[in-house]
C-alpha positions as YAML, in Angstrom:
chain: A
units: angstrom
residues:
- id: 1
  name: MET
  ca: [21.77, -15.23, 4.35]
- id: 2
  name: THR
  ca: [19.77, -16.71, 7.22]
- id: 3
  name: PRO
  ca: [16.02, -17.39, 6.87]
- id: 4
  name: LYS
  ca: [15.37, -14.52, 9.29]
- id: 5
  name: GLU
  ca: [17.44, -12.10, 7.18]
- id: 6
  name: THR
  ca: [15.65, -13.28, 4.04]
- id: 7
  name: LEU
  ca: [12.24, -12.68, 5.62]
- id: 8
  name: LEU
  ca: [13.36, -9.28, 6.89]
- id: 9
  name: ARG
  ca: [14.35, -8.21, 3.38]
- id: 10
  name: GLU
  ca: [11.13, -9.56, 1.89]
- id: 11
  name: VAL
  ca: [9.00, -7.64, 4.41]
- id: 12
  name: LEU
  ca: [11.00, -4.43, 3.86]
- id: 13
  name: ASP
  ca: [10.65, -4.86, 0.09]
- id: 14
  name: ARG
  ca: [6.89, -5.27, 0.52]
- id: 15
  name: ILE
  ca: [6.55, -2.20, 2.72]
- id: 16
  name: ALA
  ca: [8.71, -0.07, 0.42]
- id: 17
  name: ASP
  ca: [6.68, -1.07, -2.63]
- id: 18
  name: LYS
  ca: [4.83, 1.84, -4.24]
- id: 19
  name: TRP
  ca: [1.49, 0.07, -4.52]
- id: 20
  name: THR
  ca: [1.60, -1.41, -1.02]
- id: 21
  name: LEU
  ca: [1.82, 2.00, 0.62]
- id: 22
  name: LEU
  ca: [-0.99, 3.38, -1.51]
- id: 23
  name: VAL
  ca: [-3.26, 0.38, -0.82]
- id: 24
  name: ILE
  ca: [-2.61, 0.59, 2.92]
- id: 25
  name: GLU
  ca: [-3.36, 4.31, 2.84]
- id: 26
  name: GLU
  ca: [-6.72, 3.70, 1.13]
- id: 27
  name: LEU
  ca: [-7.67, 0.86, 3.47]
- id: 28
  name: GLN
  ca: [-6.89, 2.92, 6.60]
- id: 29
  name: LEU
  ca: [-10.55, 3.94, 6.91]
- id: 30
  name: ASP
  ca: [-11.21, 0.53, 8.48]
- id: 31
  name: THR
  ca: [-14.20, -0.15, 6.28]
- id: 32
  name: PRO
  ca: [-14.43, -3.09, 3.89]
- id: 33
  name: THR
  ca: [-13.47, -1.92, 0.40]
- id: 34
  name: ARG
  ca: [-14.32, -3.58, -2.87]
- id: 35
  name: PHE
  ca: [-11.62, -4.27, -5.44]
- id: 36
  name: SER
  ca: [-13.01, -1.86, -8.04]
- id: 37
  name: VAL
  ca: [-13.32, 0.95, -5.49]
- id: 38
  name: LEU
  ca: [-9.79, 0.34, -4.27]
- id: 39
  name: GLN
  ca: [-8.45, 0.35, -7.83]
- id: 40
  name: ARG
  ca: [-10.17, 3.66, -8.54]
- id: 41
  name: LYS
  ca: [-8.93, 5.26, -5.31]
- id: 42
  name: VAL
  ca: [-5.33, 4.09, -5.74]
- id: 43
  name: GLY
  ca: [-5.32, 5.30, -9.34]
- id: 44
  name: GLY
  ca: [-2.87, 4.23, -12.03]
- id: 45
  name: VAL
  ca: [-2.58, 0.64, -10.81]
- id: 46
  name: SER
  ca: [-3.44, -2.15, -13.23]
- id: 47
  name: GLN
  ca: [-5.86, -4.88, -12.25]
- id: 48
  name: LYS
  ca: [-3.02, -7.41, -12.40]
- id: 49
  name: MET
  ca: [-0.72, -5.36, -10.14]
- id: 50
  name: LEU
  ca: [-3.45, -4.60, -7.62]
- id: 51
  name: THR
  ca: [-4.39, -8.28, -7.47]
- id: 52
  name: LYS
  ca: [-0.74, -9.23, -6.93]
- id: 53
  name: THR
  ca: [-0.28, -6.57, -4.24]
- id: 54
  name: LEU
  ca: [-3.43, -7.60, -2.37]
- id: 55
  name: ARG
  ca: [-2.46, -11.28, -2.49]
- id: 56
  name: GLN
  ca: [0.97, -10.48, -1.07]
- id: 57
  name: LEU
  ca: [-0.55, -8.34, 1.67]
- id: 58
  name: GLU
  ca: [-3.02, -11.11, 2.49]
- id: 59
  name: ARG
  ca: [-0.20, -13.67, 2.61]
- id: 60
  name: ASP
  ca: [1.74, -11.46, 5.03]
- id: 61
  name: GLY
  ca: [-1.31, -11.09, 7.29]
- id: 62
  name: LEU
  ca: [-1.81, -7.39, 6.57]
- id: 63
  name: VAL
  ca: [-5.10, -7.64, 4.67]
- id: 64
  name: THR
  ca: [-8.15, -9.87, 4.87]
- id: 65
  name: ARG
  ca: [-10.17, -10.83, 1.82]
- id: 66
  name: THR
  ca: [-13.84, -11.63, 2.23]
- id: 67
  name: VAL
  ca: [-15.84, -13.21, -0.60]
- id: 68
  name: HIS
  ca: [-19.62, -12.83, -0.32]
- id: 69
  name: ALA
  ca: [-21.69, -15.57, -1.96]
- id: 70
  name: GLU
  ca: [-23.64, -13.37, -4.34]
- id: 71
  name: VAL
  ca: [-24.12, -13.14, -8.06]
- id: 72
  name: PRO
  ca: [-21.89, -11.56, -9.16]
- id: 73
  name: PRO
  ca: [-19.50, -12.37, -6.29]
- id: 74
  name: ARG
  ca: [-18.64, -9.44, -4.06]
- id: 75
  name: VAL
  ca: [-15.08, -9.36, -2.72]
- id: 76
  name: GLU
  ca: [-14.01, -6.91, -0.03]
- id: 77
  name: TYR
  ca: [-10.64, -6.12, 1.50]
- id: 78
  name: ARG
  ca: [-9.82, -4.75, 4.93]
- id: 79
  name: LEU
  ca: [-6.65, -4.16, 6.94]
- id: 80
  name: THR
  ca: [-5.97, -6.56, 9.79]
- id: 81
  name: ARG
  ca: [-4.67, -5.34, 13.14]
- id: 82
  name: LEU
  ca: [-1.18, -5.98, 11.83]
- id: 83
  name: GLY
  ca: [-1.98, -3.97, 8.69]
- id: 84
  name: ASN
  ca: [-3.36, -1.12, 10.77]
- id: 85
  name: SER
  ca: [-0.22, -1.07, 12.89]
- id: 86
  name: LEU
  ca: [1.86, -0.85, 9.71]
- id: 87
  name: GLY
  ca: [-0.34, 2.01, 8.53]
- id: 88
  name: GLU
  ca: [0.30, 3.82, 11.80]
- id: 89
  name: ALA
  ca: [4.04, 3.19, 11.48]
- id: 90
  name: VAL
  ca: [4.29, 4.61, 7.95]
- id: 91
  name: CYS
  ca: [2.09, 7.58, 8.82]
- id: 92
  name: GLY
  ca: [5.25, 9.47, 9.73]
- id: 93
  name: LEU
  ca: [6.51, 9.00, 6.18]
- id: 94
  name: TRP
  ca: [3.34, 10.53, 4.75]
- id: 95
  name: VAL
  ca: [3.60, 13.48, 7.13]
- id: 96
  name: TRP
  ca: [7.26, 14.02, 6.22]
- id: 97
  name: VAL
  ca: [6.49, 13.92, 2.48]
- id: 98
  name: GLU
  ca: [3.62, 16.38, 2.82]
- id: 99
  name: LYS
  ca: [5.72, 18.71, 4.97]
- id: 100
  name: HIS
  ca: [8.73, 18.70, 2.60]
- id: 101
  name: LEU
  ca: [7.01, 18.34, -0.78]
- id: 102
  name: ASN
  ca: [7.67, 21.93, -1.87]
- id: 103
  name: THR
  ca: [11.32, 21.73, -0.78]
- id: 104
  name: VAL
  ca: [11.81, 18.56, -2.80]
- id: 105
  name: ALA
  ca: [10.12, 20.16, -5.82]
- id: 106
  name: ARG
  ca: [12.47, 23.17, -5.61]
- id: 107
  name: ALA
  ca: [15.51, 20.89, -5.25]
- id: 108
  name: ARG
  ca: [14.45, 18.97, -8.36]
- id: 109
  name: GLN
  ca: [13.97, 22.17, -10.34]
- id: 110
  name: GLY
  ca: [17.41, 23.39, -9.30]
- id: 111
  name: PHE
  ca: [19.03, 20.08, -10.19]
- id: 112
  name: ASP
  ca: [17.22, 19.81, -13.54]
- id: 113
  name: GLY
  ca: [18.19, 23.42, -14.34]
- id: 114
  name: ARG
  ca: [21.87, 22.54, -13.95]
- id: 115
  name: ALA
  ca: [21.68, 19.40, -16.08]
...
């Protein structure tokens, strides 16, 4: 695999990650968000997993992390322009899921009823 193909797969893996999509959705408001608030809004994510997800997003240039010199330290996260453009791109996925949620639920019930 070429370096370009490797990077392509890594970026697709990041975007397709469950927590990444939820974090991007919560940061779409374009206001700085503290870690604890983000963890509460995302729901169900451990501190370790949220930290890992945010670090990966920061590394990829999708999120900025700002540390304020206070006691205790205040850390805020915000989408970059690149992160916002990704949020806009995946918006279609959210719309599709919301539109077809009931159909998927019925399909699952039918499938599970046959099993």
